[in-house]
C-alpha positions as CSV (number, residue, x, y, z in Angstrom):
1,E,7.6,14.9,1.6
2,E,4.4,16.8,2.5
3,H,2.4,14.3,0.5
4,L,3.7,11.5,2.7
5,R,3.3,13.5,5.9
6,A,-0.4,13.9,5.1
7,C,-0.8,10.1,5.0
8,E,-1.3,8.5,8.5
9,L,1.0,5.7,7.5
10,F,3.9,8.1,7.0
11,D,3.1,10.9,9.5
12,D,5.5,12.3,12.1
13,A,4.4,9.8,14.8
14,T,5.2,6.8,12.5
15,V,8.2,7.7,10.3
16,A,11.3,9.8,11.1
17,S,11.6,12.9,8.9
18,A,14.9,11.7,7.3
19,A,13.3,8.3,6.3
20,R,10.2,10.1,4.9
21,R,12.5,12.4,2.9
22,E,14.2,9.4,1.4
23,L,10.9,7.8,0.5
24,A,9.7,11.0,-1.1
25,R,12.8,11.2,-3.2
26,A,12.4,7.6,-4.4
27,G,8.7,8.1,-5.2
28,T,7.3,9.1,-8.5
29,E,4.3,11.3,-9.0
30,V,1.8,9.9,-11.6
31,T,-1.5,11.4,-12.9
32,F,-4.4,9.2,-14.0
33,G,-7.5,10.4,-16.0
34,A,-11.0,9.7,-14.8
35,G,-11.7,6.0,-14.6
36,E,-8.2,5.1,-15.7
37,S,-6.8,1.9,-14.2
38,I,-4.0,2.3,-11.6
39,V,-3.6,-1.3,-10.5
40,R,-5.4,-4.5,-11.5
41,Q,-6.3,-7.4,-9.3
42,G,-3.9,-10.3,-10.0
43,D,-1.1,-8.1,-11.2
44,D,2.4,-8.4,-9.8
45,S,3.4,-5.7,-7.3
46,D,6.5,-3.6,-7.0
47,A,5.1,-0.5,-5.4
48,M,2.5,1.0,-3.2
49,F,0.7,4.4,-3.7
50,V,-0.4,7.5,-1.7
51,V,-3.3,9.6,-3.1
52,V,-2.0,13.1,-3.5
53,S,-5.1,14.7,-5.1
54,G,-8.4,13.6,-6.7
55,T,-9.9,10.3,-5.7
56,C,-9.3,6.6,-6.3
57,E,-11.8,3.8,-6.3
58,V,-10.9,0.4,-4.9
59,L,-13.0,-2.4,-6.4
60,L,-12.9,-5.3,-4.0
61,P,-14.2,-8.8,-4.5
62,G,-18.0,-9.1,-4.0
63,N,-18.7,-5.8,-5.7
64,Q,-17.5,-3.8,-2.7
65,R,-16.2,-0.3,-3.5
66,V,-14.1,2.0,-1.4
67,E,-13.3,5.6,-2.3
68,L,-9.9,6.9,-1.3
69,H,-9.2,10.6,-0.8
70,P,-5.9,12.5,-0.6
71,G,-3.7,11.1,2.2
72,A,-5.0,7.6,1.7
73,H,-2.7,4.8,0.5
74,F,-3.1,1.5,-1.3
75,G,-1.1,-1.4,-2.6
76,E,0.7,-2.2,0.6
77,L,-0.6,-5.8,0.9
78,A,0.8,-7.0,-2.4
79,L,4.0,-5.0,-1.8
80,L,4.5,-6.6,1.6
81,T,3.7,-10.2,0.6
82,G,4.9,-10.3,-3.0
83,D,1.6,-11.9,-3.9
84,P,-0.6,-10.6,-6.8
85,R,-2.7,-7.5,-6.1
86,T,-5.9,-8.2,-4.3
87,A,-8.1,-5.5,-5.9
88,D,-8.5,-3.2,-8.9
89,V,-7.9,0.5,-8.2
90,R,-8.9,3.1,-10.7
91,A,-8.9,6.9,-10.7
92,G,-12.1,8.6,-9.6
93,G,-14.5,10.7,-11.6
94,N,-12.1,13.7,-11.7
95,G,-8.9,11.7,-12.1
96,A,-6.2,11.2,-9.5
97,H,-2.7,12.2,-8.8
98,V,-0.7,9.6,-6.8
99,L,2.8,9.1,-5.4
100,R,4.2,5.7,-6.4
101,L,6.6,4.3,-3.8
102,P,8.7,1.4,-5.0
103,R,9.3,-1.7,-2.9
104,A,13.0,-1.0,-2.8
105,S,12.4,2.3,-1.0
106,V,9.7,1.0,1.4
107,T,11.6,-2.2,2.6
108,P,14.4,-0.4,4.4
109,V,11.9,1.8,6.3
110,L,10.0,-1.3,7.4
111,L,13.3,-2.8,8.7
112,Q,14.5,0.4,10.4
113,Q,11.4,2.1,11.7
114,P,9.6,0.0,14.4
115,R,6.6,2.4,14.6
116,F,6.2,2.2,10.8
117,R,6.4,-1.6,10.9
118,D,3.8,-1.7,13.6
119,R,1.4,0.6,11.8
120,F,2.0,-1.2,8.5
121,S,1.3,-4.5,10.2
122,A,-2.0,-3.3,11.8
123,I,-3.2,-1.8,8.5
124,A,-2.3,-5.0,6.6
125,K,-4.2,-7.1,9.2
126,E,-7.3,-4.9,8.9
127,R,-7.3,-5.1,5.2
128,L,-6.7,-8.8,5.1
129,D,-9.5,-9.3,7.5
130,A,-11.8,-7.2,5.4
131,L,-11.0,-9.2,2.2
132,A,-12.0,-12.6,3.6
133,P,-11.9,-14.6,6.8
134,H,-9.1,-16.8,5.6
135,A,-7.2,-14.2,3.5
136,A,-4.3,-13.9,6.0
137,E,-3.8,-17.7,5.9
138,Q,-3.9,-17.8,2.1
139,V,-1.3,-15.0,1.9
140,A,0.9,-16.5,4.6
141,H,1.0,-19.9,2.8
142,S,1.3,-18.5,-0.7
143,R,3.9,-20.2,-2.9
144,H,5.1,-17.0,-4.4
145,P,8.8,-16.5,-3.4
146,T,9.6,-13.0,-2.3
147,P,12.4,-11.3,-0.4
148,L,9.7,-9.8,1.8
149,R,8.2,-13.1,2.9
150,F,10.3,-13.0,6.1
151,L,8.8,-9.5,6.8
152,F,5.3,-10.9,6.6
153,Q,6.3,-13.5,9.1
154,L,7.7,-10.8,11.4
155,L,4.5,-8.8,11.1
156,R,2.2,-11.8,11.4
157,P,1.5,-11.8,15.1
158,F,-2.0,-10.7,14.2
């Protein structure tokens, strides 16, 4: 639970302690060696991740790179929309230890925790805007069926 509390998306102001405990129980800790791939652009998604230790490098379209440190999270866009992953993520130079949160554990929290849903929506909007000017429209009109498509529509007022 402490790993999640350290992440702003899951902090005390956003997610109730009981919900965070359930998420932590459903999560799986995974360790990756230096440079090892964690997720690949275009892959299907069934989880999001929180960096526990080490660093992760996000490789965005256009050769943009973002380094993620402990407490950061990634994979929420594909998790939310059901669309393929939008970027490659690999472990940094000293490796990375991450908490993998499956879709089945995140969905109930999105439905039951309004502050979490609002924060998740704001972060999704920021990241979609950073990807491309029309990325939000492309995701919203994707033909990939997903049980979370209705959630994206709920979160879409951005």
